C-alpha positions, 0 to 999 in steps of 0.5 A: 622504523617499522613497516606498520608505523609507516603505513598507519593512515591519519584517522583524524577527521579533517573536515576542510579535507572532507569538504574540499572535493565539493568546495574545489567544484563550486562552480559545478553547484552553481551552475547545476542548480541553476539549470534545476531552477531553470527546469522547475520554472519550465515545469510550473510554467507549463504544468496544467493547475490542479484545483482542490475541489471540496464537498461535505455531506452527512451520513443520515442513521436511518433509524425507521428506514427498514422497517420494510426488512422488519419481517425477515429479521423477526423471522430470523432470516438475516439480522443486522442493521445500522449504518457501516460508514465504512460501506458507505465510503466504498458505496459513495467512490464505487465503480459503478457509481463512478461510471454513472457519473462519467455517462451524465456528464459525458467525461469520456468524450473531451474537447482539447485545443492544441497549443504550440507548448501545452493544450487545454482541455475544454469543458463549458461552451466549446466551439462546436458539438460532436454528436456521435451517430453509433449506439451509446454501447459503441461509444461507452466502450471505445477508444479514438481520437480525430483532430479538427480544425476550424477553416472558416464559419462553415468549415472545418479541417478534419484528419484521423491522424494529429499529423495526417491529411487534413480534409475539408468538410463542411458544419453538418455533414457526416464525418467517418472515424474510428467509432462511426461516424460524427456530424460537427456541429458550430456552437457558437454564432461567432465560429470564425473567431475560431479559426486556424486553432486546432484541436483533439477529440478524445473518447475514451471507454467509460470504464477507464475514465471512472478508474482515474477519477476513483483513484482521484477523489479522496474521502475521509472522515471529519472526525473519528466518531463523526459521520460527516465526510469530507470528498476532495477531488483535485481537477484542472478544471474548477467546474468540472470538479464542482459537477463531479461531486455535486453528481457523485453525491446525488447519484449516491443518494437517488441510489439510496432511494431507488434500493430503499423502493425495490426492497419495500417493492420486493417486500410488499409482493413477498406479503402479499404472496405470504397474505394469500397463502396464509388467508387460505390457512387461515379458512382451512383452519377455521373449518376444522374448528366449525367441523370439530365442534358441530361433529362433538356437539361443543358450544363451550367446553367450559360450560358444558362441562360445569353443566355435565358434572352438576347433572352427574352430581345430581343424577348420581344423588338420585341413583343412590337415593333411588337405590337406597329406596330400592333396598328397602323396598326390596327388603319389605317385600321380603320380610312380608313375603317370609312372615307367616304370622301376623308379626310386626312390621318394621316401620319409618325405614325411610321409604319414599312411598306415603301409602306404603308407610300408612299401610305399615303404620295400619297393619302394626296397629291391628297386629298389636290388637291382635295380639293383645286380643290374643292374651285374652282369646284364641285365633277362633275369636270372630274379632281375632278373625276379623283381624285376621281377615284385615291384616291379610288384606293389609298385608297383601295390599302392602306386598302389590305397593311393595312390588309395584314400587321395587319394579318403578326404583328398579327401572329408575335406578337403571335409567339415573345409571343409564344417564350417570354413565352418559354424563361421565362418559362426557365428563371424561372426554372432555379434556381430550376434546379440549386438548384437541380443540386447543390445538386446533384454536392454537393454530387459528390464533397463530394463523390469525396473528401472523395474517394480521401482522403480515397486513400491517408490514404491508402497509408499513411497506407501502408508507416505506416506498411512498416516503423513501429519503436519501443516506445523507445529507449535504452540508456543503456543495461542491466547492473550490478549497482554495483560490490557489492551485494544490499543483503544481507546488511552486515552493516544493518544485522550486525547493526540489529543483535547488536540492537536486541541482545540490544533489546531482553534483555532490552525488557525482563527487561523493561516488567519484571521491568514494571509488577513487583508488588513486593518488590525487595530490601530496595530502592523499599520498602522505595519508599513506606513507606516514612518515615517509616524506612526500618531497613535492607535487609537479602540476600537470602540464599541457602540450604546449608548455616546455618540457625542460624549465629555463633559467629564471623561469616561474612557472608553476613547474618550476617553482615546484620544482625549486620546492622539491630541491629545496627538500632534497637538499634538507634530507642529503645535507644530513648524510652527504660526504661534502667530496663526493656527488649526492647520487640521486635514483628517481623510479616509479611503479610503472612507465608512464608516470613521468619519472624521466620528466622529473630526473630530466627537469631535476637535472636542470633545476639543479643545473640552474643553481651553477652546480655541476650535474650528471644525468643518467638514463638507467633505464636501459629497456625503455630509455626516453632521455633523448626525447628531453634533450634532443631538438633545436633547444639542446646542443651538444658541447662535445662528443664522445672519446671514441666518436661513436654515434649512439654510445650510452650506459648499455655499452658501458656496461656491455664493453669494458674498454669503454670508459666513463668519459666515453658516454657522458655528452655535455648539452646546452639546455635553454643556457644550462649546461647538463652532463648526460649519459644516454641509455644506448641501444636495448639490450636483450639481458639488461638484468644480466648487465646491471649486475655485472658490477660496471654499474658501480664502476661508473658511478664510483668513476664520476661521483667525485667529479659532480654535485648532483648525479640523477639516475633515471631508472626503470619502474619498480614494480615491472621489473627488478633492474632498480633493486639491483643498483639501489644500494649505490642511491643516496636518495630515491625519488619515487614518482606517483602520477595523479590520477593514474598511481593506485595507492595499493601498488604503493604498499609495494615500496613501502614494504621494500622500504621497511624491509631495508631494501630501498635506502632514503625512499621518498615520494613526488607527486606528478601531474597535479591538476592546478584545482588539486596543487597544495600547500601554495605550489599553485599560485606561483608567487605572480610570475607565470601565473595563469588566468583562465577564462570564466567559462573553465573550471 
């Protein structure tokens, strides 16, 4: 048999074993659930109910309301536009907006009627009014409270502290408080009906109250693409909740109107200032245009330029004609001046003077006549002389006329050239004047357009100021969302109470089971021991119960010992020698686990079957057998042969002259005879004594005289005494104590058994709670069965 098999736990999940700790404590579950439900009912009963107040508004898309800002947007000062729903939600639930609501409704001042368990706040029509004399700035930033008890129709009791001394004061008289003087006046004609009622007047800072409501108000969109906002507030006073939401929306709209008017007003002032400046600029530009035209003699550059072009063309033509005439006249004169005779002159040369043309024609006729006459005559011919005289006269006349014409044409050419130069000068300067005038005109037009634009915007801003509208439209004024309070929620509280009532004992049992590393009963021990048997589990006995079982006793302890006796017999029969006694060692891990109790009662339970039993106290370090076999219920039937008091196992081990019969004492315990060998005096060297061989001699001496020899040995984990004599045992009962023996400690005896150092090892669980007893050991089969009171679990 190897150690792995012994120590291998059973990994199969047993649902019954998992639920057993919880089912065993079902009464605690019932009690905690009842207590939790009771506490939940108390919470529901004395919690202040909260009601859901709702209102709905639509955020309007104000498409024309920003006209007063168009001038800034058109000038590129800032951009944007349109309504952002997220921004409107923040504005609606802003701290400043709620401060105005609190101030307007006076929510920072409360009158609370103090009850025995639950106090209630008075909102509408309190029995008295509180008038503060201090400035609002002080009241709005102060935190104070005082207490009033109505005494009669004319007086009341006043105190600055809840349990402080009360001072009688008449209504209408000034009372000194932490925030200055106040005057209390009745608010009802029947003030005496409120006699002996106590009230608390509390004043809180506006900002603090506003923050409270800011956290309580919930604003959400009714749809993803919707402009409709749903505003919700939970408040214990329905009318106050409605007033808060209605005032909140009203202030939001009023602030929006005031903002629009303020913007329109500031825009008008800005435009007026700009109009004044632009008007001066416009006058200056007009004066510059006037001075420019006056200085340049310009009325209309385009018309004047056309006129100058026409005049220039005409003057150019006239100049060309005059120049041609001058050239012809000069050439004609040169011809005449250079002519020595009377040659023919050019005719029809294009001179505009008809007299010269006529004279030339006459001169050519006479010259031809002379030439013809000279063919038949000489120059002295009187006719020819006469012709010469006429030709000379015509020549002088032409020379005079040509000189006059030449002079006139020269003067005309000069005049036309000067005139043409002036015209060309005006034509050449026209583009420059036009550009300069265009710059002035452009500046004039720009200034004029801006001036007219600002005049238009000023009128629009005035219209906007006069027609400023709110940002939202009220769809539903504040109303009660449900006639049932949203808090406290009875079903949830009761369900939570039940869950908490179940969770608390469940957690305790779970944690206890999780942290439990000790043996609790036979089932938990069998998971560790594997194939090594757990023969029985013994119940926990009270101080009033007998420690030794009696003959015929039907208690749970007696029945458990009988189960142990039966199981031992089955194990022992397989290897028992009929001619000798069965040697049974009883040991444990440490002292206090009940090994001596088990050894003593095991001897008694074997004696009940008329068997000869010897009980040996082999725990010579800490002997306890005498505690069970002493007193009025135990009688000695014989004395030791040497007639010595307190002779026991120690003396036998030390003194070789003492025989086994000398230390055996026959006891009559509860009408049963049991032979007992006491431990004797505590020696200084118990291990050495147990190793000297005398223990084997004792067992060999008595083994044939008894049916059972029960040996109460020393704890195995503390000392080595038991291991020194373990080879003499037929069966070793290893006692564990429920709730005391750690499971880890049992690895030691299991290891010793696997190594062959402990033969016939088996376990017994002692001190098991009745609720943990298994296999029917807790029933008692009707005998000696105790009935618990209903309050005991």
